[in-house]
C-alpha positions in Angstrom: -8.4 11.6 12.5 -9.0 9.0 9.8 -8.6 9.6 6.1 -10.6 8.7 3.0 -8.9 7.1 0.0 -10.0 7.4 -3.6 -8.3 5.2 -6.1 -8.8 2.4 -8.7 -5.7 0.9 -10.3 -3.0 -1.6 -9.2 -0.8 1.4 -8.5 -3.4 3.0 -6.3 -3.9 -0.3 -4.5 -0.2 -0.5 -3.5 -0.4 3.1 -2.1 -3.5 2.2 -0.2 -1.7 -0.7 1.5 1.0 1.6 2.7 -1.5 4.2 3.9 -3.5 1.5 5.8 -0.3 0.5 7.6 0.1 4.0 9.0 -1.6 6.1 11.7 -3.6 7.6 8.8 -5.4 4.4 8.0 -8.5 5.2 5.8 -11.9 4.7 7.4 -13.5 4.6 3.9 -12.2 3.7 0.4 -14.0 5.0 -2.6 -13.4 3.4 -6.0 -15.1 2.9 -9.4 -18.0 0.5 -10.0 -17.3 -3.1 -11.1 -17.1 -3.5 -14.9 -17.0 -6.2 -17.5 -13.5 -7.4 -18.4 -11.8 -9.9 -20.6 -13.1 -12.0 -23.4 -15.9 -13.4 -21.2 -17.0 -9.9 -20.2 -17.4 -11.0 -16.6 -17.9 -8.3 -14.0 -14.7 -7.7 -12.0 -13.8 -5.3 -9.2 -11.1 -2.7 -9.5 -7.9 -3.6 -7.7 -8.5 -1.0 -5.0 -11.9 -2.6 -4.2 -10.2 -6.0 -3.8 -7.5 -4.5 -1.5 -10.1 -2.6 0.6 -12.0 -5.8 1.2 -8.8 -7.7 2.1 -7.8 -5.0 4.6 -11.3 -4.8 6.1 -11.9 -1.2 5.2 -15.4 0.2 4.4 -15.9 0.4 0.7 -18.1 2.6 -1.6 -18.4 2.2 -5.3 -20.7 5.0 -6.4 -21.6 5.7 -10.0 -20.1 9.1 -9.5 -18.1 10.3 -6.5 -19.5 13.8 -7.1 -23.1 12.6 -6.3 -24.6 14.0 -3.2 -24.9 10.6 -1.5 -21.2 9.8 -2.2 -20.1 13.1 -0.9 -22.3 12.7 2.2 -20.6 9.3 2.9 -17.2 10.9 2.7 -18.2 13.8 5.0 -19.6 11.4 7.6 -16.1 10.2 8.2 -14.9 13.7 9.0 -11.5 12.9 7.4 -8.3 14.8 8.1 -7.7 14.5 4.3 -9.1 12.8 1.2 -6.2 11.0 -0.4 -6.4 10.4 -4.2 -4.3 8.2 -6.4 -5.1 7.0 -9.9 -8.9 7.4 -9.4 -9.6 7.6 -13.1 -12.7 9.9 -12.9 -13.2 13.6 -12.7 -13.6 15.1 -9.3 -15.7 18.3 -9.3 -17.0 21.0 -7.1 -18.3 21.1 -4.4 -16.3 18.0 -3.4 -13.0 19.7 -4.3 -13.7 22.4 -1.7 -15.3 20.3 1.0 -12.1 18.6 2.1 -8.3 18.8 1.8 -7.6 16.5 -1.2 -4.1 15.2 -1.6 -3.2 13.6 -4.9 -0.4 11.1 -5.5 0.9 11.6 -9.0 3.8 9.5 -10.4 5.9 12.2 -12.1 7.8 15.3 -11.2 5.1 17.9 -11.9 4.6 19.9 -14.0 6.2 17.4 -16.2 3.9 14.6 -17.4 0.5 15.7 -16.2 -2.3 13.3 -17.2 -3.2 9.7 -17.5 0.0 7.8 -18.5 3.0 9.6 -16.8 5.1 6.5 -16.2 4.8 5.2 -19.8 5.4 8.6 -21.3 8.5 9.2 -19.3 10.0 5.9 -20.4 9.0 6.5 -24.1 10.6 10.0 -24.0 13.9 8.6 -22.7 13.7 10.7 -19.5 16.7 9.8 -17.2 14.5 10.2 -14.2 10.9 10.6 -13.0 9.5 10.6 -9.5 6.4 11.2 -7.4 4.6 14.4 -6.5 2.0 15.0 -3.8 -0.2 17.9 -4.8 -3.4 19.5 -3.7 -6.2 18.5 -6.1 -7.9 21.3 -8.0 -10.2 21.6 -11.0 -7.3 21.6 -13.5 -5.5 18.6 -14.9 -2.8 17.7 -12.3 -2.2 21.5 -12.0 -2.7 22.0 -8.3 0.0 23.3 -5.9 2.8 20.7 -5.2 3.5 19.9 -1.5 6.2 17.3 -1.8 8.3 15.7 -4.5 11.0 13.0 -4.7 12.9 11.8 -7.8 13.4 8.2 -9.0 16.0 7.2 -11.7 14.8 5.4 -14.8 17.4 2.7 -15.5 18.2 1.9 -19.2 16.5 -1.5 -18.9 13.5 -0.4 -16.8 10.0 -1.4 -18.0 6.7 -0.2 -16.6 6.7 -3.4 -14.6 10.0 -2.7 -12.9 9.6 1.1 -12.5 6.0 1.3 -11.2 6.6 -0.7 -8.0 9.4 1.7 -7.0 7.1 4.7 -7.6 4.3 3.0 -5.7 6.6 2.6 -2.7 7.8 6.2 -3.0 4.3 7.5 -3.4 3.1 5.8 -0.2 6.0 7.1 1.8 5.5 10.7 0.5 1.8 10.6 1.1 2.3 9.7 4.8 5.0 12.3 5.1 2.6 14.9 3.7 -0.1 13.9 6.2 2.4 13.9 9.1 4.1 17.3 8.2 1.4 19.3 6.4 4.0 21.0 4.3 3.4 24.3 2.4 2.5 23.8 -1.2 3.9 25.8 -4.2 2.2 26.6 -7.4 3.5 24.9 -10.5 5.3 26.7 -13.3 2.8 26.4 -16.2 5.5 27.2 -18.7 7.2 23.8 -17.9 4.0 21.7 -18.2 4.0 18.6 -20.4 1.1 16.2 -20.8 1.0 12.4 -20.6 -1.9 11.6 -22.9 -3.9 8.5 -22.4 -2.4 5.5 -24.3 -4.3 4.5 -27.5 -4.1 1.5 -29.9 -1.9 3.6 -32.1 0.6 4.1 -29.3 1.0 0.3 -29.2 2.0 -0.1 -32.9 5.8 -0.2 -33.6 6.3 2.2 -36.5 9.5 1.3 -38.4 9.7 4.9 -39.6 11.0 5.7 -36.1 14.5 4.9 -34.7 15.0 1.5 -33.2 16.1 3.0 -29.9 12.8 4.8 -29.6 10.8 1.7 -30.4 12.7 -0.2 -27.7 11.6 2.3 -25.2 8.0 1.9 -26.4 8.2 -1.8 -25.8 9.7 -1.3 -22.3 7.0 1.4 -21.4 4.1 -0.9 -22.3 5.5 -4.1 -20.7 3.9 -6.1 -19.2 0.5 -4.5 -18.7 -0.4 -3.4 -22.2 2.2 -4.7 -24.7 3.5 -3.2 -27.9 2.4 -4.7 -31.3 4.0 -5.1 -34.7 1.9 -5.3 -37.9 3.2 -8.3 -39.9 2.9 -8.9 -43.6 -0.6 -10.2 -44.1 -2.1 -8.0 -41.4 -1.5 -10.1 -38.3 -0.5 -8.2 -35.1 2.5 -9.7 -33.3 2.8 -8.8 -29.6 6.2 -7.6 -28.7 7.1 -8.0 -25.0 10.8 -7.5 -25.0 13.1 -6.0 -27.7 16.6 -4.7 -28.2 17.8 -1.9 -30.5 20.7 -2.9 -32.8 22.9 -0.1 -34.2 24.2 -0.4 -37.8 22.0 -3.3 -38.8 21.5 -3.8 -42.6 17.8 -4.8 -42.5 15.7 -2.4 -44.7 13.3 -0.1 -43.1 9.9 -1.6 -42.6 11.1 -5.2 -43.4 10.9 -8.0 -40.8 13.8 -10.4 -41.3 13.1 -14.0 -40.2 16.5 -15.3 -41.2 18.5 -14.9 -38.0 18.1 -16.5 -34.6 15.4 -13.9 -33.8 13.1 -11.7 -35.8 14.5 -8.3 -36.7 12.6 -5.2 -37.8 14.4 -2.7 -39.9 13.9 0.9 -38.6 14.6 4.5 -39.7 17.8 4.2 -37.6 19.2 0.8 -36.8 17.0 -2.3 -36.3 14.8 -3.8 -33.5 15.5 -7.4 -32.5 12.4 -9.0 -31.1 13.5 -10.9 -28.0 10.1 -12.0 -26.5 6.9 -12.0 -28.6 3.3 -13.2 -28.4 1.7 -14.4 -31.6 -2.1 -13.9 -31.9 -4.0 -16.2 -29.7 -0.9 -17.9 -28.3 1.3 -17.7 -25.2 4.3 -15.5 -24.8 7.5 -17.0 -26.2 11.1 -16.2 -27.1 11.9 -14.8 -30.5 13.9 -18.1 -31.2 10.8 -20.2 -30.4 8.6 -18.1 -32.6 11.0 -18.5 -35.6 11.2 -22.3 -35.0 7.4 -22.4 -35.2 7.4 -20.5 -38.4 9.8 -22.9 -40.0 8.1 -26.1 -38.9 
């Protein structure tokens, strides 16, 4: 029997590719409507929509997947399961009860339920994360877990290096869950933590925090969002790569421009800005940025 796939993001698109290459290839992909993006505010399709078109899979982009017409289109497929990954919209009853819904979540649930599990795991300094396959319920990533597999977080991992490994793992686990139909176990609510959606405030590098923590923020937001540093005068400097320095003598909150690279004094240690992006300019090395300031 075919499946139906619900997803939106780049992460979900990678899982869709793996699913489409299996005996559980989706007969229908459901994603969010096109929306305006970028400075020109031009309409753009979600990554999953582009991938579905490339793979030649029937595509639906309803205003709400919970609408009767959207649900009827899913039911017409008579799917063995509805596979969900980073869909980005609330799925409600009666859709929740009409099909077996398997959700691919990039964390070891119940740790890091919510919107930004990969970023929050890196920021927290977790030594490992992973992927969980769970049955979708009305709660926030709180349904029974069917399969899990861990993935180490290397000291130099960014979102950009960790996410592809989790995408691959998620695709393999999803196919295994469809093949084996394993029993699912309820989560331990006492161990639940929440990966809140990232905000503009999460991007700002606060020198009142230790440099090692700010380095993790930079890694967690690279390359898709990017951390920012508020400079004297109010400009926001994008920070794409940084390195914590122990025992530096730069005062807390002060940005030193005297060395080969800019250095931010922090509550503990200092943060060397290795790769930056000045407002309205391209990404450049910290050395090139300082040369531009001096010219």
